[in-house]
C-alpha angles and dihedrals in degrees: 000000000000106000129164091013134154109225124212130188113210109192123199083220103079097201096174091063110016138053115266111278136145127225131192098274146018129212131215129191130204119199117218115206106145105114103346109139098216137019089215098090116179106174147003135200139159131225125217092258090065101256118139111220117205125194116204139166086268096055135265126332134185119218126194099179091269109051143009117232116199114225106230117239133199142176088234119101118269094031130097108266115247095250137121111273114233104174140015131194137169112223109225115266096009138104090221138101124225103217126195117196106177103296095344114095128179148148118257123196106229092211102046098021089225111157126212120188117239117229121227114212120226098357106078094121115065095001091135089064096060125093102233137188132175118220126191117208119175106316095336131092120207131192113212117201095198111247091353118067149324121236127193123223116244104199095190093055095033088230140125107224142164108265111175092185090066101036133002137169134169122274114268093030092120098206119220105169143000140197137171118237126214089270094056096254115144109226114203126190123209140169089268095053140272133319141147138232115229104213093195095052094031089227134134112219128200138156087272089061091073096257109136103236133111098021086182103048117218122239132209094009105188099175137357135182133201114207129205089270091058091249116147120226104198124194116197119189139161121210113286095002133103111260135232129235127215137180114216147168109212094202100048098037092233113148135162135172114246129199129240128201109222125179103298090217092060126078092198133049136166130193114229096183153321132247133192125202132158090355093305123118124206129193117197141169138107112356091346133093110157140165120217110244108213092195095064100017099237139103116257140177113260098195139041112242088198096057109087094196097049108018145072128215113215133147100198133031105191103180145357112209130186116212131207092276095051097255117137122228121204122207111204140159088253098056142285122308137190114214125205124190111219113216126229095272091079131056129184117201123195109204099195095110091050101040101023108202093340113116122233116248107180146001130209138182117244130195118264097038098299134141122209117203127185131203138191102248099355100077121222133321132198125207125190124205135185134208091278089052093247103160128205135169114256094223095174094057092044090054091050093051094067100023093111098032113146112253121244096019104105091173088089089063092060101076119181104174139015138186140163123229106228093205097054102017088231116151118221124199123187112208141184120294096019096301120150133194122199115189122192111205091194092054094035094224141099133231115215116202143165107200112202091223088076091063091217092297120144115255105236102174140026131185134168117225123220089254091060096255116137116225122203131193123199139206093256096047103267120152109206126180127200115207114177105324094330126100118209131191106224101174147347107222096178092225130086112271106236100177144358120204129181113234133212097245101062087275138118124222117216123197118199133187097240111003100061125227127338127199114209129191106244093215103042097026089224125140113257097183145337124224116204137169091244098057112014107039103259112153089226138004090215101094123198103177144348129212133175116222112200114319101303110044130070112192114206123195119206145157093271104043144295122312124200116202115200101215091198097054102018090232119145123209124189132222121194141143090295093066105033110294107133094219131004096230109083115184107179140015132203129165123214131219091266094057096256117142114226121194141173118228136172085272095054134260119340137170131225120210110202091196097059096024088230136136124215124192126213129201141169093298086064090045097256122117123263116230108227101150144358089277095070099028110129111226107168134046138184139175114242106210118306097313115041139055129202133194128185137200133182094290110011146046124210118201120185146156105244092202090062099045102116117266118219115255123218109297116264120251113274116245125208102233102180139016109194116191106196098308098336126094116220124207105264092194090059093046093051092047092049090050097245145335134284118207133188118247092258092049093082100122113083144141124221117199124193144178140173093222087235096146095175098041102034095108091053097050128094122206128210128188139178135184108222111212091039106041131354095201120110110237124197113240124232121246095265087067096221133113129206124203123192137184096005115177119239112276146090118300135172119208112211128189133177137165133224131207129217092270091058097253119145130217121227116282118260114209135195119187114219125191122189108197115221122242117264088259092055096051125105095239090052089050089049093049090048091050090048090048092050092046091047092047091049090048094048092045090048092046090048089047090049090050091051090046091051090046090049089044091054091046093051090048091050094045091048092047092047092049092049096045101037110026092031095053092046091052089046090052089051092052094048093045090051091052091046091049091052092057095062096049124104125222093260088064095065091131090057091047090052090054094048091048091054091047090053092049094047092049088050091051091046089052091052092047091046090050088055092048092048090049094051094045095051110097094215089070096059093104117093094232089061089056090051091050089051090049090051091051093047092046091053092048092050104036106034094063088052093048092235112152116231140183123206118197128184139148138237095253095078096088091068094052117092123189135193122250091253093049092051092049095049093046093049093047091049088051093049093049094049092047093048091049091053090051098043103039112013099064084217123178096190133029128190120201119190128187115182138164133200143116091037092301139110115210127193117190123184114182128175135182095225131127095286127203144233108276090207089069102045114182112255097230134139094241097063092044092049090051093052092046091050089050091054090048087055090052089242142114130255121201132180123204120185140152121191108259093011104077134248133275121198116193126189121184127181135175117241 
């Protein structure tokens, strides 16, 4: 992409020094400055993948049409040395560059940038003292040691060596240059003349061999060039002297000296080489850059270095290189240029010699293939053109236009507007201060007039209606019509009239600089309607130009875009930079024979296609002028007959055939040029060959650069990309044509890129698969291992818990058994012994009997407590229904002897509830304490016991119908405190509800 460039137009017509003439082609150059490391460019080449490689004083750079990438150099082995690059070549069939840096030569891999030194056979000692040059002919590379020898490149051995089968010459020939001709002969120049090596006969032929050519042998041949017509351009030069050019035919003996045109400010010049393209031959070097003029048989300068608008100032042109698309690149000491050859359907005319410093104001089509141009201060000019677009000044007609001009009135020289009446052929010119000129081509004379109706106002616009009447618009807004010999004021619009255009419906369209567009009735001259930006949807009321397209569209150019008025509906649609217009300021409009609308803008010439609703811009690479300032802004346009269009600016006219302006082909496929992972570039070629790239999980920050290598269309292409796997939406790329992705999650992605030209056509999609591998902890096997570890851990923990439970279970069984067998039997023995002892006592031993009775009672209580402990320890009693059964048994034992009625309620869900030993013990003790209190203190006749489960809770309710008590004055006994503490230990709640005379209800609720 050519950004931040200075454009120059080098015309083969050198108007500042030569008479106006037109040759077969014109040439345009575009300077490329954005990113190049040095303006001292020595050489250029292109590899098969499309990259342009540029050698400069600051090393080697790679260019893809968007960006320059510097090839890193190092003093370490394997890297390109940090030296100026003098020559570049691509050995046939390789992806390598042969790089010459002074006297160091080597092969560099264009993918890895690895550099390998090239060996030079036989000239190791003193090689630095030789003047060397590499020449590529067909598939062969040669190293010329000037005046010494010629070596042939062996790519397999990476060596320049002497190979007499490929090239041979006699000893003492002192070779200086070589070139293959169309027959395959290798012509070799030497200090003794010129000869050739016949590879089939393995024979070297010179004038001394008896072959009748070059009867006058050349001496000191420095360079020579054989063109497509087998002509020899021979440059003879002795050291430190200016050389001499000759044009010769070696087989006829014809020879003549030809002139060159070096920089006139230099006293020394030297030709480095010659290049032929499209039948044109250039010679270039130090202080010389010439084109061979076939008409006079000499080299001539084709630009003016002193003209800042149309020249270039360079000292040295080092190389001209033709790329794969036929574009020529120029390496100079003032930067890198791309050169385009404009074909014969476009002509650029500079009017400086005709008008001097006067600016052009208008352009009109005349009969008989003529163009009339007006200027403010330089009078009128007439140019004639033929079917081949050869353009000449019509000096005779120009002299007739002003032959009878009144002396002393310079206002007639300041012409604003011109037109020709098709019915009479009369030419009208509107001038400063209300002056008019009418020229009759039939009579060959002009009439100069200053009608009072104009009031001294400059005539800014002229148009001829279909009825033959001439309409004029003035600087102060007057619309004046001339019918016959009479002038008539039709309207005063209060704004400068910028344009008048005849319509299709017996109407005239008037554009103004402030009041919008007026439609006038052609017959009556009255205003039909007025379109403005305030009321009718125009983008601006400052109108530059008007053009009818077909019978239904009126195109209106303004300072804020292009407006399209549908004459059948009155609807206005706007076109601006938001919907394709290159720039909002449109200065001139012309429609072609195919119904396309051409316009000049502040961005140059563009075309609007109504069918596709698309704009297309044209620039110097298409042959049309670039607009870079007011000086080359095109502000008027006209159709020349049915075939040609013309636009003019202050200093130039461009004439072209719109049907031959190159149409864009399908966009080229987009290439991925760089893949940058963090700060490291990866080999794109290797990535594409391997089918994609695999990155580690932490390598998720990368930049992808791309280009289509469309060096001529790059500025007019749009690029769209998407990353499948992340977002399927196509996103328009920025102008730097690179995309950065950061923090992508592991997964499979596909980067897709395509380009679109101005006609909306897309290129094929280029894809790059990208896989970001997950971290080890994100892989399926790690997840599986983790799951297995968790499952294994749970299993081991469960197994360990089961073992512990079994161990506790056994321990509880053992403790319960031991308590029952050992302690229980002992307590039973104590009870029996106390009873036996009481039987043998007398009544006098009542004290002893009392003690024995107490011992028996305590042992019975201990037996009961031990029985409770054994019951609670025994694992078989962990289920809730076992506790309920124990409660039933205990209730019966306590209440039935006292003849207290009771009701015991439970549910069927108890069998699924399992409690711990501590929970069972606390629940049972709370139950016993509540039951004992009801028996001892309540004087109850009926007790209801309820055990129920549900909702994750166990609830125990003991209700009696005793005398009750006041809960505000709870008794301060150990029993009640113990019940509350046990409830808290269970994580439950204990509540007591009692009303004196109405019984008591104790509720304990715990969460399972």
